[in-house]
N, C-alpha and C positions, 0 to 999 in steps of 0.2 A: 387525550385521548390516544388511542393504541394506534398505530398504522402496521398493516400487514403486509410484507415484503414478499412477494414468490421468487423463486429463484434467486436466494438472498446469499447462496455461496458463491453464484456464476462471476463474471468477465465484470457485470454493471452492478448486479444485486449487490455485491459486497458495499460497492460505494455509496451506492443507495443509502443501506444501513448505517455506513460510517457518517454521512452528511446528517442524517436524522439524530443521530446519537450526538452528533457535535451541537445540535442545536436543540438537545435536550428533550428530544421526543423519546416515547416508551415504544419499542420495536419488538414485534413477534416477526419472527422469521420462519417462514415455511420450508421443510427440507426434508426429503426421503429419509436422512440417517442422521436425528439429532446429534448423537453420540459423535460423530464423524465431525459435524459441522460446529461441535461446542471448542475444538481446538482452531478453528476458521474464523469465528466471529469471535466478538469483545463479548466478555461475561455478561454485559449486562441486559443482552438480546435474550428475548424471550423466544426460545425453540419450540417448535411446533411441529408434529409429526405429521406429513401428508404432501401430497403434489397437486400443483393446479389443474394437472389433466384427470383428476380425479375429485370433480367440485363434489358429487354427492357424500363423499367422505368430511368433507371439512367445515360443517356447521359446528363444530367447537372450536376450530380456528379461528372462525369468523366472529364469533361472538365478542361483543365489546368493541368490532373495529370500526373506525370512522373513517379510515383512509386506506386505500390500497395501490399496491402496486403491480403493474403486469408486465412480463415481459414475454411476448409472443415468442415462443417456442414450438418446434415441430411437435404434431401430436395435440394441439391446442385448438384447432379450428374448428375440430368438429362439436368439442365440449366447453370451448369458451365461452360461447353465448350462455351456457349454463352456470357458470363461474359467475359470469357477471350478475346475472337473476338473482343468484344465492346471495351474492355479496350485497346487493342492493336491497333485499328482503330483510338481510341481517343488520340494517342499517349504516352499510357504507355510504357517505355521501360526497366523497371525493376520490376520483381514479386517475392515475398516470399509467400510461400504458406505452412500452417501447415495443414499435410495430416491428411486423415480419417481414417488411421490405414494401408491401401493399397493402391498402384498407381492404382487408378480409372480412372475415364473420365476427372475430373478435372485435378490432377495433370498430365496427359497425356497431357492434352489441354496446359497444362503451359509449359510443356515440348517442345512442337511442336510451342509455340508461334511466334518462331524467335528472343524472345529478352530475355535478362538475366533472368534468373531464380535460385532462390535457393528453395529448397525443406525441410523443416522442418519436423522430422520424430522423436518427443518425445515421450519417453515411457509414463508411468502411469504418471498424474499429481497428485501434491502432493494436489493439492485443492479435489480431490476425497475425502481426508477424512471430508470434509464438509456433505457427507452424514451421519456421525458419528454423527451428532451435536445434534439432539433432543434426541435420547437415551443416550448419555453421559450425557447430562443436567437432565435430568430426572429420570433415572435410574442408570446410573455409567455404564452401558455395552456398548459392540460392538456386533453385530451380523454379523458373516460372514461364507460361507462355507468352506474356504479354508487360511493356515497358510502357503502358501509359500511365499517367497520374493520375491520383486519388487523394481528395479533402480529408484523410483519414482523422478521426476526432478520439480523443483519450477517453477511454469508460469512464474514468474520475469524472469529468466533465458531463458524462451522460447523466451518472448518479447525482451530481450536485443539482442539476437542472430538474433531474425528477423529484429530487427533496423540495426545491424551492417551488414547485408546482404542486407538491402538496400540501405544504404547508403556509401559503403566501396567497392573498386574495391576487385576481386581476390575470389568471392565466386559462381561467375556464374557456373550454371550447377552441382553443388553440393547437395548431399543428405546426410544432416546431422543428424545422431542418436544422439538423445540428452536424458541424463540421471542425476540423480543428482550423488553426490559423494559418495553416502552409497545404498547397497541393504539390503531392511529391510522387515522383514516380520509383518506381523497385529499386532503380538503381542508385536515385537520391538517399533512399531510406539505407540502403547497403553503405554508402558512402559515411553516413553518421553512425550506424552502427560498428564500421570499421576502426571509425576512430577514438568509437568510447572503447572497445574491446582492446585496442593496438594490436589491429592482426588486419591484413588484407582479406577480403570475402567478395568473391566473384559472382557475378551471374550468369548463369548457365539457360539459355533459352532450350525448353522443351515445346514440343506442340501443342494444340488444343486438345487433341485426345488422350495425351498422355497427362495431362492435368484433369481431365475428368477422370480418367481411369485411377489415377492416383485419390480424387477425392473417394469415387467408388469403394476403394480399397479399405476407408475407413468406416463403411457402413454407410454412406450416404446414395440414395436412391439414385440412378440413373437420370431421373427428370431433374432432380436437384442438384446433382451436378453440373448439369448442361447449363442451367440458369445460372449457378455461380460462374462457373468460367465464363458463360457469354456474358455475363455482367462483366467482366474484366475485360471482355474484347471490344465490347461498344457501351463503355462506359456513360452515362447519362451525364447531363448537364450539370444536374445538382450534385453528383458524386465529385466532379472537378471543380466546382465554385466554390471558393472561400465565402462562407456567411458569417456574420457578426452575434449571431443569434446567443453563442453562449455568453460571451459578454454583456449583451443586453439583459440577458435573464439573471446572471449571477454578480453582474459587478465588476468581473476581473477577465483579461483576456483567455482565452482557451489556451490550454496547455499544447506545448510543442511536444512534435515526435521526438527530438534530442530529451526533452523531459521524461518523455515514457522508457526511451531506451535506458538513460540512468538508472532509474528503477527497476530497470530488470537485465542489466549488465552481466552479472554472475550466470544466468542461466544461459548464456550465448559464448562463454569460454570454453577452451578447449579442457578436453579431459587431462587431468593430472597424468604426468609419466609419458 
């Protein structure tokens, strides 16, 4: 049976692909640029051109697919229900969806699809730390408006939970809150990062408005920027409380932030010379 993975080269999608392949599954990866994706995904992955935000163009990609992984992204809210409808019509019988932070039109369409579904509700991704890369490399600083804890989760654990939900029975109709094994403040994360790269990194406070402006400069809308920065200003109990879902689903403890840093240390090293 073929599994179609949307967002297959993204932070979580590539881990879904890797885990499915490890378990011997045939994986079809949906990507806007198959030529570029070929250098980022294993050779045994079947690459198909397309995007999940244009479901009317995905009939060929969905042909013969029995399982579908969806990562909810910007622009999917309006067309996501159509993607789900076309997938079910094409024969998809099991769906895993990484939600967009709340139960919106896509998540609702999946829940009402009539097929087996699992919703993954990860808290902050450890990969968000990559936004610190440039300032750490060039200045040895991290600029953040708040120093509150977050039970951030390794994207490889999200990918593994998704693969388990797609391949194994017993996960239908479940919503899985996913966290890492620790709730860490930015200061605590910086200390772990500093030790890994052998260089002191300093937290420099900025204002809420500066953080919003920084996000908007990357192309994020004002509303989305306010939402993201506001999430850090008043984190929910789910965002700060460690749960053991990853271990219960996968059979191993959730990966630590130190493990994530060890895999990405070179990206934070100071420029040579």
